[in-house]
C-alpha positions, 0 to 999 in steps of 0.5 A: 877608743879606750886606748885613745882615752887612756892616752889623753888621761895620761898626757893630761895627768902628766902635765898636771903632775909636772905643773901643779905638784912638781912631780914627774911621771916618766912611766906615763910617757912610756905607757901613752907611747905604747897606747899610741903605737897599739892604736896605729897597728891595730887599726891597720887590719881593720882599715884593710878589712873595710877597704878604707886605706888611702889608695892611689888607684887612678891607673887601675881604675882607668884600665879595663876590668880584667887588667884592673883585677890582675893589678888588684890581685898583685897588690893584695899579694904584695900586702900579704908578702909585706905582712909575712915579712914583718911577722918573720922580722918580728920573730927574728928580732924578738928571738934575741930581744924577748927577755929585755924590758922597757926602761920605766915600766919594765914591760917585756918586749914580747908584750910591748910588740904584741900589738904589732904581731897581732896586727900583722897576723890579722892583716895577713888573714884579711889579705888572704880573705880578700884574695879568696874573694872573686873581686876586691876592686872598687867600682869608680861610680861607687867607691864604697861598694865592691864590684859584683 
């Protein structure tokens, strides 16, 4: 919520500064962009933990429970592979670009990409915990509850 409030303050401040005081604030645009990206990335593991991501699960729900569990398990493995691939990609990218900074605020790249690194690390942890849980498949009768 703090990041969202900061985005609102920065955008309104930028508009007021430009229209009333005839002054530009390019740093505010860069900081609001950073906050927006951080919100998106940091919500990913939270939504995964709560099982609130948008899911197309019509086919797994129509399958018998055993096959549905296998598909859910396979899906979790793919999410874990994606999180690990993104972490490796960020590591490879920042290995070359860590010393550069953003143009206006001079935020180092490793700080600018920190929300993504934290997000994918937490997503991998959440996914591993979901894989360790006996059932992560939702019941069709009650979409917010997990099967026993």
